[in-house]
ChimeraX commands (.cxc) that place a marker at each C-alpha (Angstrom):
marker #1 position 12.12,15.57,-1.26 radius 0.5
marker #1 position 8.66,15.75,-2.79 radius 0.5
marker #1 position 6.11,13.30,-1.43 radius 0.5
marker #1 position 4.99,10.56,-3.85 radius 0.5
marker #1 position 1.44,11.28,-2.64 radius 0.5
marker #1 position 1.57,14.55,-4.62 radius 0.5
marker #1 position 1.90,12.82,-7.98 radius 0.5
marker #1 position -1.16,13.19,-10.19 radius 0.5
marker #1 position -3.63,10.33,-9.61 radius 0.5
marker #1 position -1.35,8.66,-7.04 radius 0.5
marker #1 position -4.02,8.66,-4.36 radius 0.5
marker #1 position -6.45,6.93,-6.77 radius 0.5
marker #1 position -3.84,4.26,-7.50 radius 0.5
marker #1 position -3.12,3.71,-3.80 radius 0.5
marker #1 position -6.79,3.45,-2.85 radius 0.5
marker #1 position -7.53,1.10,-5.75 radius 0.5
marker #1 position -4.59,-1.14,-4.88 radius 0.5
marker #1 position -5.60,-1.28,-1.21 radius 0.5
marker #1 position -9.16,-2.29,-2.09 radius 0.5
marker #1 position -8.15,-5.07,-4.48 radius 0.5
marker #1 position -5.13,-6.37,-2.57 radius 0.5
marker #1 position -7.02,-6.32,0.71 radius 0.5
marker #1 position -9.65,-8.84,-0.43 radius 0.5
marker #1 position -7.73,-10.83,-3.05 radius 0.5
marker #1 position -7.67,-14.56,-2.12 radius 0.5
marker #1 position -3.86,-14.71,-2.13 radius 0.5
marker #1 position -1.95,-12.15,-0.11 radius 0.5
marker #1 position 1.09,-11.97,-2.38 radius 0.5
marker #1 position 1.69,-11.91,-6.11 radius 0.5
marker #1 position 4.50,-10.85,-8.35 radius 0.5
marker #1 position 4.36,-7.08,-8.95 radius 0.5
marker #1 position 3.67,-7.52,-12.67 radius 0.5
marker #1 position 0.83,-9.97,-11.94 radius 0.5
marker #1 position -1.08,-7.34,-9.95 radius 0.5
marker #1 position -1.62,-5.57,-13.30 radius 0.5
marker #1 position -4.19,-8.27,-14.17 radius 0.5
marker #1 position -6.33,-7.33,-11.16 radius 0.5
marker #1 position -5.53,-3.64,-10.79 radius 0.5
marker #1 position -5.34,-2.54,-14.41 radius 0.5
marker #1 position -2.80,0.00,-15.64 radius 0.5
marker #1 position -1.76,2.52,-12.98 radius 0.5
marker #1 position -2.58,6.18,-13.56 radius 0.5
marker #1 position 0.38,7.72,-11.75 radius 0.5
marker #1 position 3.31,5.59,-12.93 radius 0.5
marker #1 position 4.37,3.36,-15.79 radius 0.5
marker #1 position 4.09,0.20,-13.65 radius 0.5
marker #1 position 2.83,-0.98,-10.27 radius 0.5
marker #1 position 6.27,-2.00,-9.02 radius 0.5
marker #1 position 7.40,1.63,-8.91 radius 0.5
marker #1 position 4.29,2.61,-6.93 radius 0.5
marker #1 position 4.82,-0.26,-4.48 radius 0.5
marker #1 position 8.48,0.77,-4.02 radius 0.5
marker #1 position 7.53,4.41,-3.35 radius 0.5
marker #1 position 4.96,3.46,-0.70 radius 0.5
marker #1 position 6.57,1.05,1.77 radius 0.5
marker #1 position 4.17,2.34,4.41 radius 0.5
marker #1 position 1.42,0.37,2.64 radius 0.5
marker #1 position 3.09,-2.28,0.51 radius 0.5
marker #1 position 5.70,-4.95,1.13 radius 0.5
marker #1 position 7.90,-5.66,-1.90 radius 0.5
marker #1 position 10.37,-8.53,-1.56 radius 0.5
marker #1 position 13.72,-8.74,-3.31 radius 0.5
marker #1 position 12.33,-11.41,-5.63 radius 0.5
marker #1 position 9.40,-9.22,-6.72 radius 0.5
marker #1 position 6.50,-10.46,-4.57 radius 0.5
marker #1 position 4.14,-7.77,-3.30 radius 0.5
marker #1 position 1.55,-7.74,-0.52 radius 0.5
marker #1 position -0.17,-5.26,1.73 radius 0.5
marker #1 position 1.90,-4.91,4.88 radius 0.5
marker #1 position -1.13,-5.45,7.12 radius 0.5
marker #1 position -1.98,-8.79,5.46 radius 0.5
marker #1 position 1.59,-9.94,5.72 radius 0.5
marker #1 position 1.35,-9.43,9.48 radius 0.5
marker #1 position -1.05,-12.37,9.79 radius 0.5
marker #1 position 0.02,-15.99,10.01 radius 0.5
marker #1 position -0.50,-18.15,6.93 radius 0.5
marker #1 position -3.74,-19.81,8.00 radius 0.5
marker #1 position -6.08,-18.83,5.16 radius 0.5
marker #1 position -7.06,-21.42,2.55 radius 0.5
marker #1 position -7.89,-19.52,-0.66 radius 0.5
marker #1 position -9.53,-22.63,-2.13 radius 0.5
marker #1 position -12.09,-22.78,0.68 radius 0.5
marker #1 position -12.08,-19.05,1.38 radius 0.5
marker #1 position -11.60,-19.30,5.13 radius 0.5
marker #1 position -9.10,-19.49,7.97 radius 0.5
marker #1 position -8.22,-23.01,9.03 radius 0.5
marker #1 position -8.18,-24.10,12.63 radius 0.5
marker #1 position -4.97,-25.42,14.17 radius 0.5
marker #1 position -6.20,-29.01,13.90 radius 0.5
marker #1 position -7.12,-28.51,10.24 radius 0.5
marker #1 position -3.69,-27.04,9.55 radius 0.5
marker #1 position -1.83,-29.93,11.20 radius 0.5
marker #1 position -3.79,-32.44,9.13 radius 0.5
marker #1 position -2.60,-30.85,5.85 radius 0.5
marker #1 position 0.22,-32.25,3.78 radius 0.5
marker #1 position 3.32,-30.04,3.46 radius 0.5
marker #1 position 2.22,-29.13,-0.08 radius 0.5
marker #1 position -1.23,-28.09,1.16 radius 0.5
marker #1 position 0.32,-26.08,3.98 radius 0.5
marker #1 position 2.47,-24.29,1.42 radius 0.5
marker #1 position -0.71,-23.18,-0.38 radius 0.5
marker #1 position -2.03,-21.36,2.69 radius 0.5
marker #1 position -1.78,-17.58,2.66 radius 0.5
marker #1 position -2.40,-14.57,4.89 radius 0.5
marker #1 position -6.10,-13.90,5.43 radius 0.5
marker #1 position -7.85,-11.05,3.58 radius 0.5
marker #1 position -8.59,-7.83,5.40 radius 0.5
marker #1 position -12.01,-6.89,6.66 radius 0.5
marker #1 position -13.84,-3.91,5.17 radius 0.5
marker #1 position -13.05,-1.96,8.36 radius 0.5
marker #1 position -9.33,-2.68,8.00 radius 0.5
marker #1 position -9.41,-1.66,4.34 radius 0.5
marker #1 position -11.15,1.55,5.44 radius 0.5
marker #1 position -8.38,2.24,7.95 radius 0.5
marker #1 position -5.73,1.86,5.22 radius 0.5
marker #1 position -7.68,4.10,2.84 radius 0.5
marker #1 position -8.03,6.75,5.58 radius 0.5
marker #1 position -4.31,6.46,6.26 radius 0.5
marker #1 position -3.62,7.12,2.58 radius 0.5
marker #1 position -6.01,10.09,2.61 radius 0.5
marker #1 position -4.30,11.51,5.71 radius 0.5
marker #1 position -0.81,11.09,4.25 radius 0.5
marker #1 position -1.99,12.78,1.05 radius 0.5
marker #1 position -3.50,15.69,3.02 radius 0.5
marker #1 position -0.31,16.06,5.08 radius 0.5
marker #1 position 1.82,16.15,1.94 radius 0.5
marker #1 position -0.37,18.93,0.53 radius 0.5
marker #1 position -0.24,20.86,3.82 radius 0.5
marker #1 position 3.54,20.48,4.02 radius 0.5
marker #1 position 3.91,21.85,0.49 radius 0.5
marker #1 position 1.62,24.81,1.31 radius 0.5
marker #1 position 3.66,25.57,4.44 radius 0.5
marker #1 position 6.90,25.52,2.48 radius 0.5
marker #1 position 5.42,27.75,-0.23 radius 0.5
marker #1 position 4.06,30.15,2.40 radius 0.5
marker #1 position 7.44,30.40,4.10 radius 0.5
marker #1 position 9.25,30.89,0.80 radius 0.5
marker #1 position 6.90,33.76,-0.09 radius 0.5
marker #1 position 6.44,35.56,3.25 radius 0.5
marker #1 position 9.74,35.12,5.10 radius 0.5
marker #1 position 11.66,37.42,2.72 radius 0.5
marker #1 position 8.97,40.08,3.22 radius 0.5
marker #1 position 9.02,39.75,7.01 radius 0.5
marker #1 position 12.81,39.57,7.25 radius 0.5
marker #1 position 14.21,41.45,4.25 radius 0.5
marker #1 position 17.88,41.13,3.55 radius 0.5
marker #1 position 19.58,44.44,4.24 radius 0.5
marker #1 position 23.09,45.66,3.66 radius 0.5
marker #1 position 25.12,46.53,6.68 radius 0.5
marker link #1:1,2 radius 0.2
marker link #1:2,3 radius 0.2
marker link #1:3,4 radius 0.2
marker link #1:4,5 radius 0.2
marker link #1:5,6 radius 0.2
marker link #1:6,7 radius 0.2
marker link #1:7,8 radius 0.2
marker link #1:8,9 radius 0.2
marker link #1:9,10 radius 0.2
marker link #1:10,11 radius 0.2
marker link #1:11,12 radius 0.2
marker link #1:12,13 radius 0.2
marker link #1:13,14 radius 0.2
marker link #1:14,15 radius 0.2
marker link #1:15,16 radius 0.2
marker link #1:16,17 radius 0.2
marker link #1:17,18 radius 0.2
marker link #1:18,19 radius 0.2
marker link #1:19,20 radius 0.2
marker link #1:20,21 radius 0.2
marker link #1:21,22 radius 0.2
marker link #1:22,23 radius 0.2
marker link #1:23,24 radius 0.2
marker link #1:24,25 radius 0.2
marker link #1:25,26 radius 0.2
marker link #1:26,27 radius 0.2
marker link #1:27,28 radius 0.2
marker link #1:28,29 radius 0.2
marker link #1:29,30 radius 0.2
marker link #1:30,31 radius 0.2
marker link #1:31,32 radius 0.2
marker link #1:32,33 radius 0.2
marker link #1:33,34 radius 0.2
marker link #1:34,35 radius 0.2
marker link #1:35,36 radius 0.2
marker link #1:36,37 radius 0.2
marker link #1:37,38 radius 0.2
marker link #1:38,39 radius 0.2
marker link #1:39,40 radius 0.2
marker link #1:40,41 radius 0.2
marker link #1:41,42 radius 0.2
marker link #1:42,43 radius 0.2
marker link #1:43,44 radius 0.2
marker link #1:44,45 radius 0.2
marker link #1:45,46 radius 0.2
marker link #1:46,47 radius 0.2
marker link #1:47,48 radius 0.2
marker link #1:48,49 radius 0.2
marker link #1:49,50 radius 0.2
marker link #1:50,51 radius 0.2
marker link #1:51,52 radius 0.2
marker link #1:52,53 radius 0.2
marker link #1:53,54 radius 0.2
marker link #1:54,55 radius 0.2
marker link #1:55,56 radius 0.2
marker link #1:56,57 radius 0.2
marker link #1:57,58 radius 0.2
marker link #1:58,59 radius 0.2
marker link #1:59,60 radius 0.2
marker link #1:60,61 radius 0.2
marker link #1:61,62 radius 0.2
marker link #1:62,63 radius 0.2
marker link #1:63,64 radius 0.2
marker link #1:64,65 radius 0.2
marker link #1:65,66 radius 0.2
marker link #1:66,67 radius 0.2
marker link #1:67,68 radius 0.2
marker link #1:68,69 radius 0.2
marker link #1:69,70 radius 0.2
marker link #1:70,71 radius 0.2
marker link #1:71,72 radius 0.2
marker link #1:72,73 radius 0.2
marker link #1:73,74 radius 0.2
marker link #1:74,75 radius 0.2
marker link #1:75,76 radius 0.2
marker link #1:76,77 radius 0.2
marker link #1:77,78 radius 0.2
marker link #1:78,79 radius 0.2
marker link #1:79,80 radius 0.2
marker link #1:80,81 radius 0.2
marker link #1:81,82 radius 0.2
marker link #1:82,83 radius 0.2
marker link #1:83,84 radius 0.2
marker link #1:84,85 radius 0.2
marker link #1:85,86 radius 0.2
marker link #1:86,87 radius 0.2
marker link #1:87,88 radius 0.2
marker link #1:88,89 radius 0.2
marker link #1:89,90 radius 0.2
marker link #1:90,91 radius 0.2
marker link #1:91,92 radius 0.2
marker link #1:92,93 radius 0.2
marker link #1:93,94 radius 0.2
marker link #1:94,95 radius 0.2
marker link #1:95,96 radius 0.2
marker link #1:96,97 radius 0.2
marker link #1:97,98 radius 0.2
marker link #1:98,99 radius 0.2
marker link #1:99,100 radius 0.2
marker link #1:100,101 radius 0.2
marker link #1:101,102 radius 0.2
marker link #1:102,103 radius 0.2
marker link #1:103,104 radius 0.2
marker link #1:104,105 radius 0.2
marker link #1:105,106 radius 0.2
marker link #1:106,107 radius 0.2
marker link #1:107,108 radius 0.2
marker link #1:108,109 radius 0.2
marker link #1:109,110 radius 0.2
marker link #1:110,111 radius 0.2
marker link #1:111,112 radius 0.2
marker link #1:112,113 radius 0.2
marker link #1:113,114 radius 0.2
marker link #1:114,115 radius 0.2
marker link #1:115,116 radius 0.2
marker link #1:116,117 radius 0.2
marker link #1:117,118 radius 0.2
marker link #1:118,119 radius 0.2
marker link #1:119,120 radius 0.2
marker link #1:120,121 radius 0.2
marker link #1:121,122 radius 0.2
marker link #1:122,123 radius 0.2
marker link #1:123,124 radius 0.2
marker link #1:124,125 radius 0.2
marker link #1:125,126 radius 0.2
marker link #1:126,127 radius 0.2
marker link #1:127,128 radius 0.2
marker link #1:128,129 radius 0.2
marker link #1:129,130 radius 0.2
marker link #1:130,131 radius 0.2
marker link #1:131,132 radius 0.2
marker link #1:132,133 radius 0.2
marker link #1:133,134 radius 0.2
marker link #1:134,135 radius 0.2
marker link #1:135,136 radius 0.2
marker link #1:136,137 radius 0.2
marker link #1:137,138 radius 0.2
marker link #1:138,139 radius 0.2
marker link #1:139,140 radius 0.2
marker link #1:140,141 radius 0.2
marker link #1:141,142 radius 0.2
marker link #1:142,143 radius 0.2
marker link #1:143,144 radius 0.2
marker link #1:144,145 radius 0.2
marker link #1:145,146 radius 0.2
marker link #1:146,147 radius 0.2
marker link #1:147,148 radius 0.2
marker link #1:148,149 radius 0.2
view
């Protein structure tokens, strides 16, 4: 199976999505709504297909909501209206409706860098794997020619 990282411009799409989704005030949006912030993808016809092909980075729910996996790992303590994490006492003083509006906090620039480096490493590994397979396909028949017995 060919790695999705080998698709033309896929790495650019992944890095762009990580940067925007990492700092966006709300952790999750519908897949089609990310188009407004990310623009048209270069490596696929829509963002949903990219998100589906990269579960190592993105979490796509059955009802179409998408987030970065790392952000989804945090508790819902971030108030996008105020742009900050709320303390426990602030959270308990919220109405149920206000608590529902909390989201997972944005990533730091260091965390975004880690995800970008992960994407770069996965891309490099996919290229190396393809080179190894091509090398073996070319040189193994020369080293071990098929002979008639």
